[in-house]
Structures are given as C-alpha cells and as structure tokens.
DSSP file (Angstrom, degrees, kcal/mol; ACC not computed):
  #  RESIDUE AA STRUCTURE BP1 BP2  ACC     N-H-->O    O-->H-N    N-H-->O    O-->H-N    TCO  KAPPA ALPHA  PHI   PSI    X-CA   Y-CA   Z-CA
    1    1 A X              0   0    0      0, 0.0     2,-0.3     0, 0.0     0, 0.0   0.000 360.0 360.0 360.0 132.0   13.5  -18.7  -22.3
    2    2 A X        -     0   0    0      1,-0.1     2,-0.3     0, 0.0     0, 0.0  -0.605 360.0-127.9 -84.0 135.0   15.6  -16.3  -20.2
    3    3 A X        -     0   0    0     -2,-0.3     2,-0.4     1,-0.1    -1,-0.1  -0.609  17.3-126.1 -81.6 133.4   16.0  -17.2  -16.6
    4    4 A X        -     0   0    0     -2,-0.3     5,-0.1     1,-0.1    -1,-0.1  -0.609  35.6-105.6 -82.2 134.0   15.1  -14.6  -14.0
    5    5 A X    >>  -     0   0    0     -2,-0.4     4,-1.6     1,-0.1     3,-0.9  -0.266  22.3-125.9 -58.5 139.1   18.0  -14.0  -11.6
    6    6 A X  H 3> S+     0   0    0      1,-0.3     4,-2.5     2,-0.2     5,-0.2   0.834 108.6  58.0 -54.1 -40.3   17.5  -15.5   -8.2
    7    7 A X  H 3> S+     0   0    0      1,-0.2     4,-2.2     2,-0.2    -1,-0.3   0.813 105.4  51.5 -63.3 -32.7   18.1  -12.2   -6.4
    8    8 A X  H <> S+     0   0    0     -3,-0.9     4,-2.0     2,-0.2    -1,-0.2   0.876 110.0  49.6 -70.4 -36.8   15.2  -10.6   -8.4
    9    9 A X  H  X S+     0   0    0     -4,-1.6     4,-2.5     2,-0.2    -2,-0.2   0.914 110.8  48.7 -63.3 -46.8   13.0  -13.4   -7.4
   10   10 A X  H  X S+     0   0    0     -4,-2.5     4,-2.1     2,-0.2    -2,-0.2   0.901 111.6  49.4 -62.9 -42.1   13.9  -13.1   -3.7
   11   11 A X  H  X S+     0   0    0     -4,-2.2     4,-2.2     2,-0.2    -1,-0.2   0.889 112.3  48.4 -68.8 -35.6   13.4   -9.2   -3.8
   12   12 A X  H  X S+     0   0    0     -4,-2.0     4,-2.4     2,-0.2    -2,-0.2   0.926 110.9  51.5 -68.6 -40.2    9.9   -9.7   -5.4
   13   13 A X  H  X S+     0   0    0     -4,-2.5     4,-2.0     1,-0.2    -2,-0.2   0.886 109.7  48.4 -55.8 -45.5    9.1  -12.3   -2.8
   14   14 A X  H  X S+     0   0    0     -4,-2.1     4,-1.6     2,-0.2    -1,-0.2   0.848 111.9  50.2 -68.2 -38.3   10.1   -9.9    0.0
   15   15 A X  H  X S+     0   0    0     -4,-2.2     4,-1.1     2,-0.2    -2,-0.2   0.896 110.1  48.7 -69.6 -36.1    8.0   -7.1   -1.5
   16   16 A X  H  X S+     0   0    0     -4,-2.4     4,-0.8     1,-0.2     3,-0.3   0.876 111.4  50.5 -66.2 -38.3    4.9   -9.3   -1.9
   17   17 A X  H  < S+     0   0    0     -4,-2.0     4,-0.4     1,-0.2     3,-0.3   0.815 105.0  59.0 -64.1 -33.0    5.4  -10.5    1.8
   18   18 A X  H  < S+     0   0    0     -4,-1.6     3,-0.3     1,-0.2    -1,-0.2   0.835 114.9  33.9 -67.8 -33.1    5.6   -6.8    2.8
   19   19 A X  H  < S+     0   0    0     -4,-1.1    -1,-0.2    -3,-0.3    -2,-0.2   0.480  95.8  90.0 -99.1  -6.8    2.1   -6.0    1.4
   20   20 A X     <  +     0   0    0     -4,-0.8     2,-0.2    -3,-0.3    -1,-0.1   0.651  62.1  96.6 -74.1 -15.9    0.5   -9.4    2.2
   21   21 A X  S  > S-     0   0    0     -4,-0.4     4,-2.7    -3,-0.3     5,-0.3  -0.465  80.3-124.4 -72.6 147.0   -0.8   -8.5    5.6
   22   22 A X  H  > S+     0   0    0      1,-0.2     4,-2.3     2,-0.2     5,-0.1   0.895 108.3  46.1 -57.9 -44.7   -4.4   -7.4    5.8
   23   23 A X  H  > S+     0   0    0      2,-0.2     4,-2.6     1,-0.2    -1,-0.2   0.933 112.9  49.5 -66.5 -44.4   -3.7   -4.0    7.5
   24   24 A X  H  > S+     0   0    0      2,-0.2     4,-2.7     1,-0.2    -2,-0.2   0.921 113.1  46.6 -59.9 -45.8   -0.8   -3.2    5.1
   25   25 A X  H  X S+     0   0    0     -4,-2.7     4,-2.3     2,-0.2    -1,-0.2   0.895 111.6  52.7 -67.8 -36.4   -2.9   -4.0    2.0
   26   26 A X  H  X S+     0   0    0     -4,-2.3     4,-2.4    -5,-0.3    -2,-0.2   0.941 109.2  49.2 -61.4 -45.7   -5.8   -2.0    3.5
   27   27 A X  H  X S+     0   0    0     -4,-2.6     4,-2.7     1,-0.2     5,-0.2   0.956 110.8  49.8 -59.5 -52.4   -3.5    1.0    4.0
   28   28 A X  H  X S+     0   0    0     -4,-2.7     4,-1.0     1,-0.2    -1,-0.2   0.886 109.2  52.3 -56.3 -38.9   -2.3    0.8    0.4
   29   29 A X  H >< S+     0   0    0     -4,-2.3     3,-0.5     1,-0.2     4,-0.4   0.924 110.6  47.3 -62.8 -42.1   -5.8    0.6   -0.9
   30   30 A X  H >< S+     0   0    0     -4,-2.4     3,-1.5     1,-0.2    -2,-0.2   0.910 108.8  55.2 -64.2 -39.8   -6.7    3.7    1.1
   31   31 A X  H >< S+     0   0    0     -4,-2.7     3,-1.7     1,-0.3    47,-0.4   0.638  85.8  80.7 -72.3 -10.6   -3.5    5.5   -0.2
   32   32 A X  T << S+     0   0    0     -4,-1.0    -1,-0.3    -3,-0.5    -2,-0.2   0.831  89.8  56.1 -58.0 -28.8   -4.5    4.8   -3.8
   33   33 A X  T <  S-     0   0    0     -3,-1.5    -1,-0.3    -4,-0.4     2,-0.2   0.511 126.4 -83.2 -78.3  -8.2   -6.8    7.9   -3.3
   34   34 A X  S <  S-     0   0    0     -3,-1.7    -1,-0.3    -4,-0.1    42,-0.1  -0.699  70.5 -25.1 127.4 176.0   -3.8   10.1   -2.3
   35   35 A X        -     0   0    0     -2,-0.2     2,-0.3    -3,-0.1    42,-0.2  -0.237  57.9-172.5 -58.7 144.9   -1.7   11.0    0.7
   36   36 A X  E     -A   76   0A   0     40,-2.0    40,-3.1     4,-0.0     2,-0.1  -0.995  20.0-123.8-140.4 147.0   -3.3   10.5    4.1
   37   37 A X  E  >  -A   75   0A   0     -2,-0.3     4,-2.3    38,-0.3     5,-0.2  -0.392  35.0-102.9 -82.0 166.9   -2.2   11.4    7.6
   38   38 A X  H  > S+     0   0    0     36,-1.3     4,-2.8     1,-0.2     5,-0.2   0.918 120.7  54.4 -57.9 -47.1   -2.0    8.8   10.4
   39   39 A X  H  > S+     0   0    0      1,-0.2     4,-2.5     2,-0.2    -1,-0.2   0.945 109.6  46.9 -52.9 -50.7   -5.2    9.9   12.0
   40   40 A X  H  > S+     0   0    0      1,-0.2     4,-2.5     2,-0.2    -1,-0.2   0.931 112.8  49.4 -59.6 -43.2   -7.1    9.4    8.7
   41   41 A X  H  X S+     0   0    0     -4,-2.3     4,-1.9     2,-0.2     6,-0.4   0.869 109.2  53.0 -62.5 -38.0   -5.5    6.0    8.2
   42   42 A X  H  X S+     0   0    0     -4,-2.8     4,-2.3    -5,-0.2     5,-0.4   0.943 112.1  44.9 -60.5 -48.0   -6.4    5.0   11.8
   43   43 A X  H  < S+     0   0    0     -4,-2.5    -2,-0.2     1,-0.2    -1,-0.2   0.887 115.9  46.2 -61.3 -42.0  -10.1    6.0   11.1
   44   44 A X  H  < S+     0   0    0     -4,-2.5    -1,-0.2    -5,-0.2    -2,-0.2   0.775 123.0  32.6 -74.8 -27.3  -10.2    4.3    7.8
   45   45 A X  H  < S-     0   0    0     -4,-1.9    -2,-0.2    -5,-0.2    -1,-0.2   0.600  95.1-130.8-107.6 -16.9   -8.6    1.0    8.9
   46   46 A X     <  +     0   0    0     -4,-2.3    -3,-0.1     1,-0.2     2,-0.1   0.597  60.4 140.0  75.5   7.0   -9.8    0.8   12.5
   47   47 A X        -     0   0    0     -5,-0.4    -1,-0.2    -6,-0.4    -2,-0.1  -0.479  55.9-109.6 -87.3 156.8   -6.2    0.1   13.7
   48   48 A X     >  -     0   0    0     -2,-0.1     4,-2.5     1,-0.1     5,-0.2  -0.391  30.8-109.7 -79.2 165.5   -4.6    1.6   16.8
   49   49 A X  H  > S+     0   0    0      1,-0.2     4,-2.4     2,-0.2     5,-0.2   0.901 117.2  46.8 -67.2 -39.5   -2.0    4.2   16.5
   50   50 A X  H  > S+     0   0    0      2,-0.2     4,-2.0     1,-0.2    -1,-0.2   0.926 113.7  47.5 -70.0 -42.4    0.8    1.9   17.6
   51   51 A X  H  > S+     0   0    0      1,-0.2     4,-1.9     2,-0.2    -2,-0.2   0.934 114.4  47.1 -56.7 -51.2   -0.2   -1.0   15.4
   52   52 A X  H  X S+     0   0    0     -4,-2.5     4,-2.7     1,-0.2    -2,-0.2   0.890 109.2  53.1 -58.6 -47.1   -0.6    1.2   12.4
   53   53 A X  H  X S+     0   0    0     -4,-2.4     4,-2.8    -5,-0.2    -1,-0.2   0.899 106.8  54.0 -56.9 -42.6    2.8    2.9   13.1
   54   54 A X  H  X S+     0   0    0     -4,-2.0     4,-2.2     1,-0.2    -1,-0.2   0.933 112.6  42.8 -58.4 -47.8    4.5   -0.6   13.2
   55   55 A X  H  X S+     0   0    0     -4,-1.9     4,-2.5     2,-0.2    -1,-0.2   0.890 114.0  50.6 -69.9 -39.0    3.1   -1.5    9.8
   56   56 A X  H  X S+     0   0    0     -4,-2.7     4,-2.3     2,-0.2    -2,-0.2   0.896 109.5  52.5 -64.6 -39.8    3.8    1.9    8.2
   57   57 A X  H  X S+     0   0    0     -4,-2.8     4,-2.7     2,-0.2     5,-0.2   0.929 109.3  48.0 -57.9 -49.7    7.4    1.7    9.5
   58   58 A X  H  X S+     0   0    0     -4,-2.2     4,-1.6     1,-0.2    -2,-0.2   0.939 113.4  46.5 -62.1 -45.6    7.9   -1.6    7.9
   59   59 A X  H  <>S+     0   0    0     -4,-2.5     5,-2.5     1,-0.2     6,-0.9   0.869 112.2  52.5 -62.5 -35.1    6.5   -0.5    4.5
   60   60 A X  H ><5S+     0   0    0     -4,-2.3     3,-1.2     1,-0.2    -1,-0.2   0.916 107.5  50.2 -64.5 -43.1    8.5    2.7    4.7
   61   61 A X  H 3<5S+     0   0    0     -4,-2.7    -1,-0.2     1,-0.3    -2,-0.2   0.806 110.5  51.8 -64.0 -28.7   11.7    0.7    5.3
   62   62 A X  T 3<5S-     0   0    0     -4,-1.6    -1,-0.3    -5,-0.2    -2,-0.2   0.527 116.5-114.9 -88.3  -2.5   10.8   -1.5    2.3
   63   63 A X  T < 5S+     0   0    0     -3,-1.2    -3,-0.2    -4,-0.4    -2,-0.1   0.614  85.6 116.0  85.1  10.1   10.3    1.6    0.1
   64   64 A X  S   <S+     0   0    0     -5,-2.5    15,-2.8    -6,-0.2    16,-0.7   0.888  79.5  20.9 -80.7 -44.4    6.6    0.9   -0.4
   65   65 A X  E     -B   78   0A   0     -6,-0.9     2,-0.3    13,-0.3    -2,-0.3  -0.842  65.3-161.4-119.5 160.3    5.4    4.1    1.3
   66   66 A X  E     -B   77   0A   0     11,-2.2    11,-2.0    -2,-0.3     2,-0.3  -0.929  11.6-145.9-132.0 162.0    7.1    7.4    2.1
   67   67 A X  E     -B   76   0A   0     -2,-0.3     2,-0.4     9,-0.2     9,-0.2  -0.889   8.7-164.5-129.7 160.1    6.0   10.0    4.6
   68   68 A X  E     -B   75   0A   0      7,-1.9     7,-3.4    -2,-0.3     2,-0.5  -0.988  19.3-134.3-145.1 131.9    6.1   13.8    4.8
   69   69 A X  E     -B   74   0A   0     -2,-0.4     2,-0.5     5,-0.2     5,-0.2  -0.735  20.4-177.5 -90.8 129.6    5.7   15.8    8.0
   70   70 A X  E >   -B   73   0A   0      3,-2.8     3,-1.9    -2,-0.5     2,-0.2  -0.922  64.1 -57.4-123.6 103.6    3.3   18.8    7.6
   71   71 A X  T 3  S-     0   0    0     -2,-0.5     0, 0.0     1,-0.3     0, 0.0  -0.471 122.4 -13.9  59.1-123.5    3.2   20.7   10.9
   72   72 A X  T 3  S+     0   0    0     -2,-0.2    -1,-0.3    -3,-0.1     2,-0.2   0.622 123.9  83.5 -83.0 -16.2    2.1   18.3   13.5
   73   73 A X  E <   - B   0  70A   0     -3,-1.9    -3,-2.8   -36,-0.0     2,-0.5  -0.569  63.7-147.5 -93.4 154.5    0.9   15.6   11.1
   74   74 A X  E     - B   0  69A   0     -5,-0.2   -36,-1.3    -2,-0.2     2,-0.4  -0.985  18.8-159.1-115.9 123.5    2.8   12.9    9.2
   75   75 A X  E     -AB  37  68A   0     -7,-3.4    -7,-1.9    -2,-0.5     2,-0.4  -0.805   3.1-155.9-101.1 142.7    1.3   12.2    5.7
   76   76 A X  E     +AB  36  67A   0    -40,-3.1   -40,-2.0    -2,-0.4     2,-0.3  -0.900  14.6 171.9-115.6 152.4    1.9    8.9    3.9
   77   77 A X  E     - B   0  66A   0    -11,-2.0   -11,-2.2    -2,-0.4     2,-0.4  -0.968  45.8 -86.7-148.7 158.6    1.7    8.2    0.3
   78   78 A X  E     - B   0  65A   0    -47,-0.4   -13,-0.3    -2,-0.3   -14,-0.1  -0.591  38.1-154.9 -73.4 129.1    2.7    5.2   -1.9
   79   79 A X  S    S+     0   0    0    -15,-2.8     2,-0.5    -2,-0.4   -14,-0.2   0.863  75.0  41.3 -74.6 -40.7    6.4    5.6   -2.8
   80   80 A X    >>  -     0   0    0    -16,-0.7     4,-1.2     1,-0.1     3,-1.2  -0.939  68.8-145.9-117.5 123.6    6.6    3.7   -6.0
   81   81 A X  H 3> S+     0   0    0     -2,-0.5     4,-2.1     1,-0.3     5,-0.1   0.776  99.7  67.7 -62.8 -19.4    3.9    3.9   -8.7
   82   82 A X  H 3> S+     0   0    0      1,-0.2     4,-2.2     2,-0.2    -1,-0.3   0.901  99.7  51.4 -62.9 -38.2    4.6    0.2   -9.5
   83   83 A X  H <> S+     0   0    0     -3,-1.2     4,-2.5     2,-0.2    -1,-0.2   0.875 107.9  50.4 -67.2 -33.7    3.1   -0.6   -6.0
   84   84 A X  H  X S+     0   0    0     -4,-1.2     4,-2.1     2,-0.2    -1,-0.2   0.870 110.5  50.4 -69.0 -35.9    0.1    1.4   -6.8
   85   85 A X  H  X S+     0   0    0     -4,-2.1     4,-2.0     2,-0.2    -2,-0.2   0.900 110.3  49.7 -63.0 -42.4   -0.3   -0.5  -10.0
   86   86 A X  H  X S+     0   0    0     -4,-2.2     4,-2.5     1,-0.2    -2,-0.2   0.935 110.9  47.9 -65.2 -48.6    0.0   -3.8   -8.2
   87   87 A X  H  X S+     0   0    0     -4,-2.5     4,-2.3     1,-0.2    -1,-0.2   0.886 110.2  53.5 -63.6 -35.3   -2.6   -2.8   -5.7
   88   88 A X  H  X S+     0   0    0     -4,-2.1     4,-2.3     2,-0.2    -1,-0.2   0.916 108.7  49.6 -58.6 -43.3   -4.8   -1.7   -8.5
   89   89 A X  H  X S+     0   0    0     -4,-2.0     4,-1.6     2,-0.2    -2,-0.2   0.904 109.8  49.4 -60.4 -45.6   -4.4   -5.0  -10.1
   90   90 A X  H  X S+     0   0    0     -4,-2.5     4,-3.0     1,-0.2     5,-0.3   0.862 109.9  53.5 -60.8 -38.6   -5.2   -6.8   -6.9
   91   91 A X  H  X S+     0   0    0     -4,-2.3     4,-2.4     1,-0.2     7,-0.2   0.900 108.8  47.6 -63.6 -44.0   -8.3   -4.6   -6.6
   92   92 A X  H  < S+     0   0    0     -4,-2.3    -1,-0.2     2,-0.2    -2,-0.2   0.804 114.8  48.6 -69.3 -26.9   -9.5   -5.5  -10.1
   93   93 A X  H  < S+     0   0    0     -4,-1.6     3,-0.3    -5,-0.2    -2,-0.2   0.918 128.6  18.7 -75.0 -49.5   -8.9   -9.2   -9.2
   94   94 A X  H  < S+     0   0    0     -4,-3.0    -3,-0.2     1,-0.2    -2,-0.2   0.609 133.9  34.3-106.9  -8.4  -10.7   -9.3   -5.8
   95   95 A X    >X  +     0   0    0     -4,-2.4     3,-1.6    -5,-0.3     4,-0.5  -0.361  61.8 153.1-138.1  55.0  -12.9   -6.3   -5.9
   96   96 A X  G >4 S+     0   0    0     -3,-0.3     3,-1.2     1,-0.3     4,-0.5   0.809  70.3  64.7 -62.2 -27.7  -14.0   -6.0   -9.4
   97   97 A X  G >4 S+     0   0    0      1,-0.3     3,-0.5     2,-0.2    -1,-0.3   0.806  99.6  53.8 -60.0 -30.3  -17.3   -4.2   -8.4
   98   98 A X  G <4 S+     0   0    0     -3,-1.6    -1,-0.3    -7,-0.2    -2,-0.2   0.610 105.6  53.8 -81.1 -14.1  -15.2   -1.4   -7.0
   99   99 A X  G << S+     0   0    0     -3,-1.2    -1,-0.2    -4,-0.5    -2,-0.2   0.446  76.5 121.7-103.1  -0.5  -13.4   -0.9  -10.4
  100  100 A X    <   -     0   0    0     -3,-0.5     2,-0.2    -4,-0.5     3,-0.1  -0.366  65.7-118.5 -62.7 141.1  -16.5   -0.5  -12.6
  101  101 A X    >   -     0   0    0      1,-0.1     3,-1.3     2,-0.0     4,-0.4  -0.533  36.4 -93.0 -75.7 146.7  -16.6    2.8  -14.5
  102  102 A X  T 3  S+     0   0    0      1,-0.2     3,-0.4    -2,-0.2    -1,-0.1  -0.322 113.9  38.4 -55.6 143.0  -19.5    5.2  -13.9
  103  103 A X  T 3  S-     0   0    0      1,-0.2    -1,-0.2     2,-0.1    -2,-0.0   0.459 128.2 -81.0  91.4   5.1  -22.4    4.6  -16.3
  104  104 A X    <         0   0    0     -3,-1.3    -1,-0.2     1,-0.1    -2,-0.2   0.638 360.0 360.0  83.3  12.6  -21.9    0.8  -16.2
  105  105 A X              0   0    0     -3,-0.4    -3,-0.1    -4,-0.4    -2,-0.1   0.510 360.0 360.0 -81.0 360.0  -19.0    0.7  -18.8
C-alpha cells in the first residue's frame, strides 16, 4: 500500500477545516447554483455583511472561492470544481432528500 505524503494530508486537513464552519459550508452550498453577489449571500445565509466578508476572505485566501467585481457588486463562485464535488458529496450524505431527481428517480 502506498503511503500518502504527510504534506498532502496536512493540506487536505486544512482544506476540510476551511469549509467545516456552518456559514462557510452554507455559502458553498449556495454557490453550487452559480455565482452570487455578497448581498444575495447575505440574504441566503442571514449573516451580517462583516461576518460574511470575513468568511469569504478566508475561503478566497485558501483558494476555495474566487471573486469578480462587476460594477459596484462583487460576485463569488467556487474556484475549484473539486470543492464543488466535495460539497455535492456532503449534500448527498447529509441532505439526500435534496438530491433526488425529479420524477422520483
């Protein structure tokens, strides 16, 4: 069996810690549907602007989300498709009723 390098384990652990907060995970779930501006994320999460900005900054620094300024608004999206896959997997594990296909399939 091939041993996984310690630095890879540490990086994975840091990435998981970065999304483990309820607000950050909520933001990522919202961003699965596409880019959203800060005002939309505030409405969807119920978070204050300053609290949300702190969490978005941390996720941006970790390379989990990226932002784009459009006029006066800043839009966020998931930066790495692998994080979207991870959030989808968590959604299937913890919210399976939200993952059912239309028509009951």
